[in-house]
Backbone as ProteinMPNN parsed JSONL, in Angstrom:
{"seq_chain_A": "XXXXXXXXXXXXXXXXXXXXXXXXXXXXXXXXXXXXXXXXXXXXXXXXXXXXXXXXXXXXXXXXXXXXXXXXXXXXXXXXXXXXXXXXXXXXXXXXXXXXXXXXXXXXXXXXXXXXXXXXXXXXXXXXXXXXXXXXXXXXXXXXXXXXXXXXXXXXXXXXXXXXXXXXXXXXXXX", "coords_chain_A": {"N_chain_A": [[4.718, -20.623, 0.061], [2.224, -18.254, 1.191], [1.521, -14.74, 0.451], [1.122, -13.319, 2.461], [2.239, -14.772, 4.665], [4.991, -14.561, 3.643], [5.379, -11.748, 4.07], [5.166, -11.748, 6.845], [7.322, -13.589, 7.618], [9.599, -12.23, 6.696], [9.719, -9.714, 8.109], [10.036, -10.974, 10.594], [12.538, -12.193, 10.188], [14.088, -9.978, 10.099], [13.936, -8.8, 12.357], [12.115, -7.028, 13.068], [9.57, -5.453, 14.874], [6.117, -6.096, 15.308], [2.537, -6.346, 15.219], [-0.377, -8.32, 14.091], [-3.471, -9.241, 12.475], [-6.026, -11.183, 11.372], [-8.871, -10.716, 9.123], [-12.115, -10.601, 7.397], [-12.214, -10.157, 3.819], [-11.164, -6.921, 2.501], [-11.008, -5.051, 0.034], [-11.073, -2.323, -0.489], [-10.816, 0.768, 1.018], [-13.193, 1.586, 2.291], [-14.523, -0.939, 2.516], [-12.564, -2.257, 4.182], [-12.471, -0.857, 6.453], [-14.58, -1.618, 7.999], [-13.586, -3.729, 9.394], [-11.131, -3.178, 10.682], [-9.203, -2.851, 13.598], [-9.834, -0.768, 16.546], [-7.194, 0.293, 17.353], [-5.598, 2.706, 17.55], [-3.853, 3.017, 15.541], [-2.585, 4.56, 12.485], [-4.33, 3.961, 9.767], [-3.337, 3.096, 6.376], [-3.682, 4.444, 3.149], [-2.8, 3.378, -0.04], [-1.392, 3.971, -3.09], [-0.428, 2.727, -6.537], [1.461, 3.955, -8.941], [2.374, 5.076, -12.265], [4.782, 6.502, -14.426], [4.292, 8.619, -17.479], [5.692, 7.27, -19.547], [5.995, 4.888, -18.673], [8.263, 3.815, -17.564], [9.023, 4.467, -14.918], [8.07, 4.029, -11.61], [5.888, 4.447, -8.761], [5.024, 4.221, -5.469], [2.567, 5.465, -3.455], [1.736, 6.525, -0.046], [-0.393, 7.338, 2.199], [-2.649, 8.738, 4.659], [-5.603, 7.031, 5.355], [-8.08, 8.374, 5.38], [-8.083, 10.526, 3.59], [-8.326, 11.957, 0.295], [-6.725, 12.086, -2.714], [-6.331, 14.439, -5.474], [-5.328, 13.358, -8.678], [-3.893, 15.091, -10.326], [-3.032, 17.163, -8.693], [-1.489, 15.439, -7.092], [0.412, 14.788, -8.736], [1.671, 17.142, -9.272], [2.821, 17.839, -6.849], [4.656, 15.391, -6.474], [6.143, 15.717, -8.594], [7.63, 18.172, -8.105], [9.028, 17.618, -5.944], [10.739, 15.709, -6.754], [12.229, 16.83, -8.756], [13.464, 18.918, -7.041], [15.217, 17.467, -5.859], [17.034, 17.062, -7.831], [16.28, 15.042, -9.433], [14.901, 13.15, -12.191], [11.776, 14.22, -13.409], [8.394, 13.041, -12.606], [6.717, 13.239, -14.624], [3.777, 12.9, -16.561], [1.204, 11.393, -14.595], [-0.249, 8.267, -14.137], [-2.7, 5.484, -12.866], [-0.98, 2.552, -12.284], [-1.116, -0.498, -14.237], [-2.711, -3.553, -13.52], [-0.944, -5.638, -14.432], [1.452, -4.436, -14.135], [1.667, -3.903, -11.575], [1.749, -6.603, -10.44], [4.144, -7.29, -11.731], [6.058, -5.636, -10.546], [5.65, -5.336, -7.825], [4.485, -7.88, -7.316], [1.783, -8.058, -6.482], [-1.629, -7.913, -6.253], [-4.508, -5.769, -7.331], [-6.102, -4.126, -4.719], [-4.71, -4.988, -2.734], [-2.347, -3.666, -2.297], [0.595, -2.531, -0.609], [3.25, -1.186, 1.221], [4.541, -3.344, 1.823], [4.911, -4.696, -0.505], [7.161, -3.949, -1.546], [9.11, -5.755, -0.972], [9.125, -7.545, -2.764], [10.301, -6.356, -4.844], [12.99, -6.475, -5.845], [15.108, -5.333, -7.494], [14.571, -2.809, -6.824], [13.024, -0.725, -8.03], [10.776, 0.622, -7.673], [9.682, 3.685, -6.286], [9.095, 5.044, -3.114], [6.576, 7.365, -1.981], [5.825, 8.944, 0.845], [3.306, 10.543, 2.974], [4.065, 13.404, 4.792], [2.581, 13.887, 7.078], [2.402, 11.45, 8.203], [4.56, 11.192, 9.874], [3.595, 11.949, 12.114], [2.48, 9.972, 13.279], [2.123, 7.505, 15.767], [1.838, 4.795, 15.517], [1.418, 2.618, 12.549], [-0.522, 1.039, 10.022], [-1.133, -1.357, 7.639], [-1.869, -3.484, 4.911], [-0.874, -6.974, 4.734], [0.049, -7.648, 2.174], [-1.959, -8.916, 1.391], [-5.499, -8.488, 1.309], [-6.808, -9.534, 3.57], [-5.946, -9.108, 5.803], [-4.169, -7.408, 8.528], [-1.217, -5.388, 9.417], [0.276, -3.899, 11.82], [2.575, -1.64, 13.012], [5.027, 0.194, 14.879], [5.893, 3.47, 13.872], [8.726, 3.898, 13.931], [9.604, 1.229, 13.623], [8.57, 0.479, 11.24], [10.093, 2.365, 9.607], [12.559, 0.991, 10.107], [11.833, -1.302, 8.654], [11.749, -0.26, 6.03], [14.438, 0.637, 5.752], [15.568, -1.746, 5.613], [14.57, -3.109, 3.326], [15.437, -1.419, 1.19], [14.481, 0.026, -1.07], [14.244, 3.296, -2.556], [12.942, 6.008, -0.7], [10.771, 8.868, 0.62], [9.645, 11.539, 2.707], [6.93, 13.591, 1.88], [4.83, 16.486, 1.595], [1.631, 15.853, 0.968], [-0.97, 16.657, 1.184], [-2.763, 19.34, 2.724], [-3.351, 19.679, 6.104]], "CA_chain_A": [[4.332, -19.558, 1.161], [1.339, -17.06, 0.989], [2.019, -13.378, 0.305], [0.818, -12.803, 3.949], [3.376, -15.339, 5.234], [6.252, -13.816, 3.153], [5.692, -10.669, 4.823], [5.521, -11.983, 8.332], [8.578, -14.252, 7.53], [10.503, -11.151, 6.209], [9.641, -8.83, 9.38], [10.718, -11.69, 11.673], [13.893, -12.254, 9.77], [14.885, -8.794, 10.351], [13.693, -8.563, 13.685], [11.082, -6.08, 13.129], [8.451, -5.917, 15.7], [4.774, -5.955, 14.646], [1.206, -7.04, 15.391], [-1.159, -8.602, 13.013], [-4.63, -9.906, 12.728], [-6.832, -11.319, 9.899], [-10.337, -10.376, 9.115], [-12.728, -10.916, 5.927], [-11.567, -9.35, 2.81], [-11.358, -5.394, 2.268], [-10.289, -4.495, -1.147], [-11.191, -1.027, -0.659], [-10.671, 1.392, 2.305], [-14.621, 1.554, 2.802], [-14.432, -2.4, 3.099], [-11.676, -2.777, 5.192], [-12.804, -0.235, 7.757], [-15.5, -2.354, 8.906], [-12.869, -4.925, 10.042], [-9.953, -2.78, 11.373], [-9.478, -2.791, 15.135], [-9.624, 0.485, 17.117], [-5.923, 0.328, 17.925], [-4.948, 3.844, 17.475], [-2.757, 3.226, 14.347], [-3.078, 5.343, 11.239], [-4.408, 2.966, 8.446], [-2.806, 3.735, 5.255], [-4.199, 4.023, 1.629], [-1.66, 3.155, -1.08], [-1.591, 4.037, -4.453], [0.705, 2.35, -7.15], [1.354, 4.858, -10.189], [3.512, 4.995, -13.142], [4.863, 7.714, -15.261], [3.573, 8.325, -18.763], [6.604, 6.378, -20.443], [5.957, 3.632, -18.228], [9.705, 3.535, -17.044], [9.086, 4.742, -13.562], [6.978, 3.444, -10.893], [5.71, 5.145, -7.501], [4.006, 3.873, -4.377], [2.182, 6.688, -2.591], [1.082, 6.047, 0.907], [-0.942, 8.584, 3.11], [-3.855, 8.666, 5.573], [-6.834, 6.519, 4.608], [-9.303, 9.362, 5.41], [-7.857, 11.486, 2.737], [-8.428, 11.809, -0.942], [-5.893, 13.022, -3.543], [-6.69, 14.457, -6.642], [-4.231, 12.854, -9.495], [-3.115, 16.413, -10.841], [-2.213, 17.647, -7.312], [-0.606, 14.641, -6.295], [1.494, 14.87, -9.892], [2.456, 18.427, -9.069], [3.867, 17.645, -5.737], [5.531, 14.465, -6.707], [7.317, 16.522, -9.715], [8.236, 19.173, -7.217], [9.935, 16.817, -4.819], [11.861, 14.861, -7.613], [12.934, 18.065, -9.518], [14.094, 19.613, -6.103], [16.262, 16.829, -5.511], [17.819, 16.764, -9.008], [15.984, 13.637, -10.008], [13.94, 13.265, -13.549], [10.411, 14.532, -13.079], [7.715, 11.859, -12.984], [5.801, 13.593, -15.937], [2.34, 12.747, -16.428], [1.045, 10.015, -13.944], [-1.381, 7.318, -14.226], [-2.467, 4.262, -12.113], [-0.372, 1.239, -13.044], [-2.038, -1.672, -14.519], [-2.498, -4.871, -12.676], [0.146, -6.323, -14.784], [2.682, -3.874, -13.679], [1.665, -4.184, -10.077], [2.235, -7.836, -10.208], [5.486, -7.471, -12.038], [7.073, -4.902, -9.609], [5.184, -5.496, -6.426], [4.155, -9.277, -6.743], [0.555, -7.944, -5.719], [-2.966, -7.679, -7.205], [-5.341, -4.572, -6.916], [-6.869, -4.474, -3.523], [-3.826, -5.823, -1.782], [-1.098, -2.77, -2.458], [1.028, -1.777, 0.562], [4.648, -0.909, 1.344], [5.167, -4.673, 1.881], [5.108, -5.344, -1.833], [8.477, -3.756, -1.951], [9.86, -6.983, -0.377], [9.332, -8.373, -4.115], [10.864, -5.463, -5.786], [14.567, -6.879, -5.581], [15.695, -4.651, -8.348], [14.552, -1.456, -6.228], [12.493, 0.038, -9.271], [9.684, 1.351, -7.121], [10.213, 4.786, -5.446], [7.93, 5.422, -2.211], [6.474, 8.589, -1.364], [5.03, 8.84, 2.277], [2.717, 11.755, 3.401], [4.646, 13.866, 5.909], [1.472, 13.829, 8.107], [2.461, 10.074, 8.942], [5.532, 11.329, 10.857], [2.999, 12.424, 13.618], [1.764, 8.777, 13.691], [2.913, 6.591, 16.642], [1.746, 3.396, 14.672], [0.8, 2.623, 11.273], [-1.165, -0.242, 9.705], [-1.061, -1.851, 6.279], [-2.265, -4.82, 4.583], [0.321, -7.59, 4.547], [0.097, -8.039, 0.828], [-3.267, -9.612, 1.508], [-6.555, -7.669, 1.969], [-7.781, -10.182, 4.531], [-5.289, -8.924, 7.164], [-3.656, -5.856, 8.839], [-0.089, -5.477, 10.04], [0.316, -2.938, 12.802], [3.825, -1.632, 13.533], [5.405, 1.581, 15.151], [6.383, 4.26, 12.813], [9.995, 3.672, 14.045], [9.765, -0.13, 13.131], [8.421, 0.753, 9.707], [11.21, 2.878, 9.051], [13.523, 0.126, 9.814], [11.407, -2.141, 7.513], [12.272, 0.509, 4.782], [15.847, 0.57, 5.502], [16.088, -3.182, 5.184], [14.046, -3.51, 2.05], [16.351, -1.034, 0.141], [13.968, 1.073, -1.947], [14.319, 4.77, -2.213], [11.615, 6.607, -0.159], [10.906, 10.29, 1.135], [8.24, 12.065, 3.125], [6.553, 14.937, 1.28], [3.576, 16.829, 1.885], [0.721, 15.363, -0.029], [-2.078, 17.526, 1.482], [-2.752, 20.114, 3.929], [-4.083, 18.941, 7.122]], "C_chain_A": [[3.415, -18.532, 0.344], [2.08, -15.808, 0.973], [2.09, -12.858, 1.69], [2.121, -13.532, 4.731], [4.733, -14.849, 4.806], [6.533, -12.352, 3.843], [5.956, -10.864, 6.385], [6.67, -12.467, 8.454], [9.697, -13.11, 7.58], [10.743, -10.097, 7.516], [10.343, -9.713, 10.451], [12.285, -11.965, 11.4], [14.75, -11.026, 9.969], [14.599, -8.198, 11.639], [12.871, -7.231, 13.957], [9.815, -6.293, 13.858], [7.128, -5.395, 15.172], [3.691, -6.864, 15.261], [0.436, -7.181, 14.263], [-2.521, -9.343, 13.283], [-5.325, -10.081, 11.32], [-8.282, -11.073, 10.033], [-10.903, -10.818, 7.573], [-12.085, -9.758, 5.07], [-12.089, -7.918, 2.727], [-10.595, -5.017, 1.106], [-10.23, -3.084, -1.183], [-11.066, -0.444, 0.763], [-12.017, 1.254, 3.086], [-14.823, 0.185, 3.364], [-13.895, -2.539, 4.189], [-12.023, -2.004, 6.386], [-13.762, -0.935, 8.661], [-14.67, -3.669, 9.632], [-11.531, -4.317, 10.856], [-10.31, -2.561, 12.911], [-9.379, -1.207, 15.547], [-8.355, 0.349, 17.854], [-4.988, 1.414, 18.082], [-3.837, 4.01, 16.471], [-3.56, 4.011, 13.252], [-2.969, 4.088, 10.039], [-4.113, 3.989, 7.301], [-3.277, 3.525, 3.94], [-2.85, 4.298, 0.867], [-2.118, 3.174, -2.377], [-0.304, 3.538, -5.258], [0.459, 2.97, -8.649], [2.584, 4.533, -11.055], [3.449, 6.233, -13.919], [4.262, 7.483, -16.622], [4.353, 7.543, -19.848], [6.59, 5.06, -19.929], [7.257, 2.981, -17.662], [9.984, 3.776, -15.55], [7.782, 4.279, -12.791], [7.165, 3.964, -9.466], [4.658, 4.411, -6.605], [3.675, 5.089, -3.406], [1.431, 6.128, -1.397], [0.634, 7.331, 1.945], [-2.233, 8.066, 3.996], [-4.968, 8.003, 4.915], [-8.061, 7.413, 4.668], [-9.027, 10.303, 4.45], [-7.807, 11.023, 1.426], [-7.329, 12.374, -1.683], [-6.281, 12.973, -4.957], [-5.391, 14.212, -7.452], [-3.354, 14.302, -9.85], [-2.401, 16.933, -9.616], [-1.166, 16.942, -6.963], [0.868, 14.631, -7.463], [2.418, 16.137, -9.61], [3.379, 18.245, -7.972], [4.777, 16.676, -5.843], [6.85, 15.194, -7.684], [8.255, 17.317, -8.833], [9.287, 18.548, -6.484], [10.985, 16.21, -5.552], [12.695, 15.952, -8.009], [14.061, 18.631, -8.454], [15.443, 18.905, -5.463], [17.372, 16.361, -6.624], [17.517, 15.542, -9.444], [15.067, 13.894, -11.291], [12.598, 13.484, -12.632], [9.665, 13.358, -13.36], [7.01, 12.092, -14.25], [4.536, 13.24, -15.401], [2.067, 11.43, -15.686], [-0.296, 9.263, -14.093], [-1.494, 6.037, -13.313], [-1.765, 3.157, -13.001], [-1.292, 0.001, -13.196], [-1.819, -2.796, -13.642], [-1.287, -5.702, -13.12], [1.37, -5.909, -14.23], [2.783, -4.104, -12.217], [2.055, -5.603, -9.682], [3.857, -8.011, -10.467], [6.466, -6.824, -11.036], [6.911, -5.105, -8.3], [4.805, -6.875, -6.02], [2.619, -9.221, -6.215], [-0.516, -7.718, -6.836], [-3.644, -6.548, -6.527], [-6.113, -5.073, -5.64], [-5.833, -4.948, -2.505], [-2.455, -4.908, -1.724], [-0.774, -2.33, -1.041], [2.603, -1.837, 0.323], [5.322, -2.3, 1.397], [5.476, -5.269, 0.659], [6.578, -4.934, -2.19], [9.488, -5.032, -1.557], [9.988, -7.933, -1.995], [10.059, -7.418, -5.086], [12.615, -5.565, -5.479], [15.406, -5.97, -6.326], [15.481, -2.955, -7.838], [13.975, -0.466, -7.064], [11.534, 0.993, -8.696], [10.221, 2.346, -6.154], [9.032, 4.925, -4.449], [7.891, 6.684, -1.715], [5.468, 8.286, -0.149], [4.586, 10.431, 2.637], [3.48, 11.982, 4.517], [3.791, 13.861, 7.188], [1.72, 12.397, 8.967], [3.486, 10.206, 9.933], [5.119, 11.468, 12.134], [2.485, 10.94, 14.136], [2.695, 7.957, 14.733], [2.932, 5.168, 16.024], [0.946, 3.596, 13.478], [0.193, 1.246, 10.984], [-1.337, -0.206, 8.127], [-1.418, -3.155, 6.028], [-0.975, -5.618, 4.315], [0.44, -8.267, 3.278], [-1.096, -8.9, 0.53], [-4.396, -8.923, 2.019], [-7.307, -8.312, 3.024], [-6.855, -10.119, 5.939], [-4.598, -7.532, 7.245], [-2.423, -6.323, 9.623], [-0.095, -4.156, 10.598], [1.704, -2.868, 13.228], [4.127, -0.057, 13.958], [5.928, 1.992, 13.751], [8.062, 3.881, 12.595], [10.497, 2.199, 13.421], [9.522, -0.288, 11.706], [9.323, 1.271, 8.952], [12.472, 1.905, 8.917], [13.313, -0.798, 8.864], [12.137, -1.376, 6.261], [13.634, 0.465, 4.625], [16.328, -0.886, 4.897], [15.694, -3.479, 3.844], [14.926, -2.885, 0.835], [15.719, -0.097, -0.813], [14.081, 2.374, -1.438], [12.875, 5.083, -1.701], [12.009, 8.228, 0.503], [9.477, 10.41, 1.585], [8.148, 13.269, 2.404], [5.115, 15.146, 1.747], [2.68, 16.646, 0.801], [-0.469, 16.065, 0.092], [-1.856, 18.24, 2.701], [-3.647, 19.579, 4.906], [-5.584, 19.447, 7.149]], "O_chain_A": [[3.668, -18.073, -0.77], [3.215, -15.777, 1.448], [2.969, -12.08, 2.06], [2.926, -12.833, 5.348], [5.599, -14.742, 5.675], [7.653, -11.908, 4.098], [6.802, -10.241, 7.026], [7.341, -11.969, 9.358], [10.581, -13.119, 8.436], [11.878, -9.745, 7.839], [11.199, -9.19, 11.164], [13.125, -11.948, 12.3], [15.98, -11.081, 9.997], [15.058, -7.093, 11.927], [13.017, -6.528, 14.957], [9.045, -7.197, 13.533], [7.087, -4.294, 14.625], [3.946, -7.97, 15.737], [0.474, -6.292, 13.412], [-2.627, -10.022, 14.304], [-5.212, -9.31, 10.367], [-8.824, -11.258, 11.123], [-10.16, -11.308, 6.723], [-11.579, -8.72, 5.496], [-13.292, -7.689, 2.859], [-9.439, -4.641, 1.298], [-9.362, -2.566, -1.887], [-11.223, -1.232, 1.695], [-12.055, 0.895, 4.263], [-15.234, 0.049, 4.517], [-14.522, -2.902, 5.185], [-11.834, -2.599, 7.446], [-13.734, -0.84, 9.888], [-15.254, -4.472, 10.359], [-10.954, -5.064, 11.646], [-11.399, -2.196, 13.354], [-8.797, -0.459, 14.761], [-8.463, 0.286, 19.078], [-3.868, 1.291, 18.576], [-3.028, 4.937, 16.509], [-4.783, 4.094, 13.136], [-1.983, 3.507, 9.585], [-4.433, 5.173, 7.207], [-3.287, 2.358, 3.549], [-2.04, 5.195, 1.1], [-3.08, 2.519, -2.777], [0.804, 3.832, -4.809], [-0.457, 2.625, -9.395], [3.566, 3.891, -10.685], [2.436, 6.908, -14.097], [3.789, 6.393, -16.943], [3.81, 7.196, -20.897], [7.081, 4.132, -20.571], [7.308, 1.793, -17.345], [11.007, 3.36, -15.006], [6.667, 4.188, -13.304], [8.277, 3.983, -8.939], [3.56, 4.067, -7.042], [4.533, 5.579, -2.671], [0.537, 5.31, -1.616], [1.451, 8.159, 2.347], [-2.664, 6.921, 3.854], [-5.29, 8.468, 3.822], [-9.032, 7.124, 3.968], [-9.927, 11.143, 4.418], [-7.361, 9.899, 1.194], [-6.912, 13.389, -1.126], [-6.52, 11.948, -5.595], [-4.369, 14.763, -7.043], [-2.162, 14.394, -9.556], [-1.181, 17.095, -9.636], [-0.097, 17.427, -6.592], [2.04, 14.502, -7.112], [3.645, 16.137, -9.704], [4.585, 18.457, -8.101], [5.859, 16.945, -5.321], [8.067, 15.177, -7.503], [9.474, 17.147, -8.832], [10.417, 19.037, -6.47], [12.11, 16.161, -5.053], [13.855, 16.0, -7.602], [15.24, 18.799, -8.765], [16.366, 19.428, -4.838], [18.296, 15.569, -6.44], [18.445, 14.858, -9.874], [14.489, 14.98, -11.318], [12.406, 13.061, -11.492], [10.08, 12.601, -14.238], [6.714, 11.114, -14.936], [4.197, 13.235, -14.218], [2.63, 10.409, -16.081], [-1.357, 9.885, -14.151], [-0.433, 5.506, -12.985], [-1.985, 2.962, -14.197], [-2.082, -0.381, -12.334], [-0.742, -2.935, -13.061], [-0.671, -6.388, -12.304], [2.248, -6.695, -13.875], [3.836, -4.453, -11.682], [2.667, -5.771, -8.627], [4.647, -8.62, -9.744], [7.526, -7.367, -10.726], [7.892, -5.079, -7.556], [4.739, -7.218, -4.839], [2.182, -10.183, -5.585], [-0.306, -7.419, -8.011], [-3.45, -6.321, -5.333], [-6.637, -6.182, -5.538], [-6.248, -5.295, -1.399], [-1.491, -5.388, -1.127], [-1.64, -1.833, -0.322], [3.115, -2.443, -0.618], [6.501, -2.437, 1.067], [6.213, -6.254, 0.621], [7.164, -5.551, -3.079], [10.644, -5.058, -1.979], [10.824, -8.807, -2.22], [10.38, -7.879, -6.181], [13.268, -4.685, -4.919], [16.512, -5.762, -5.827], [16.1, -2.028, -8.36], [14.364, 0.69, -6.898], [11.455, 2.122, -9.179], [11.062, 2.031, -5.312], [7.917, 4.923, -4.97], [8.839, 7.194, -1.118], [4.505, 7.521, -0.214], [5.381, 11.369, 2.585], [3.689, 11.046, 5.289], [4.344, 13.831, 8.287], [1.337, 12.233, 10.125], [3.435, 9.427, 10.884], [5.815, 11.255, 13.127], [2.126, 10.787, 15.304], [3.895, 7.795, 14.508], [3.949, 4.474, 16.039], [0.057, 4.433, 13.322], [0.453, 0.334, 11.768], [-1.627, 0.808, 7.491], [-1.282, -3.984, 6.928], [-0.044, -5.059, 3.736], [0.902, -9.408, 3.248], [-1.174, -9.537, -0.52], [-4.366, -8.7, 3.23], [-8.351, -7.798, 3.424], [-6.993, -10.865, 6.908], [-4.478, -6.725, 6.323], [-2.423, -7.333, 10.327], [-0.471, -3.239, 9.868], [2.171, -3.861, 13.786], [3.502, 0.846, 13.402], [6.273, 1.273, 12.814], [8.593, 3.641, 11.511], [11.575, 2.055, 12.845], [10.169, -1.08, 11.02], [9.513, 0.882, 7.8], [13.249, 1.92, 7.963], [14.256, -1.22, 8.195], [13.024, -1.93, 5.612], [14.11, 0.278, 3.506], [17.164, -1.109, 4.022], [16.49, -4.127, 3.163], [15.153, -3.487, -0.214], [16.504, 0.637, -1.414], [14.045, 2.664, -0.243], [11.852, 4.563, -2.146], [13.127, 8.658, 0.783], [8.48, 9.804, 1.191], [9.139, 13.985, 2.266], [4.368, 14.267, 2.176], [2.893, 17.225, -0.264], [-1.125, 16.139, -0.947], [-1.027, 17.939, 3.559], [-4.687, 19.034, 4.537], [-6.387, 18.954, 7.943]]}, "name": "protein", "num_of_chains": 1, "seq": "XXXXXXXXXXXXXXXXXXXXXXXXXXXXXXXXXXXXXXXXXXXXXXXXXXXXXXXXXXXXXXXXXXXXXXXXXXXXXXXXXXXXXXXXXXXXXXXXXXXXXXXXXXXXXXXXXXXXXXXXXXXXXXXXXXXXXXXXXXXXXXXXXXXXXXXXXXXXXXXXXXXXXXXXXXXXXXX"}
């Protein structure tokens, strides 16, 4: 089964409603924008990060039209973790393709929250920008940059409950 088929199968198995479509490869947001439908969904950018020790991994999702400075992101993630009594993330860097494959079963250019399906040990913590709470629908790659999955925020949160990884909404940037 392809990565994309695995995502669709998982969503159907858990009765999560979604729409999907295929398109030419779009490994970056700029490339993918050419193929996205004007369906009203918030297309998300996804970053896979690791701490300086390499023993904690984080997936960060936010609106595709925003950029985040790694130092600002680091400070916000640290504050959120420490406020909840969890260990600080420390210094962050982008995770290597090998780590991405190990923890999410994905390759660069295809990172999405659907990679959490492959994280059966729930090692990866997901940070979602709080602004996504305002979105009616969200869209992500189905673990393949030649497709897009569109689902309501409610259905996406049902998916997160099913997959079982820890997650939280935090303010990643000011509007």
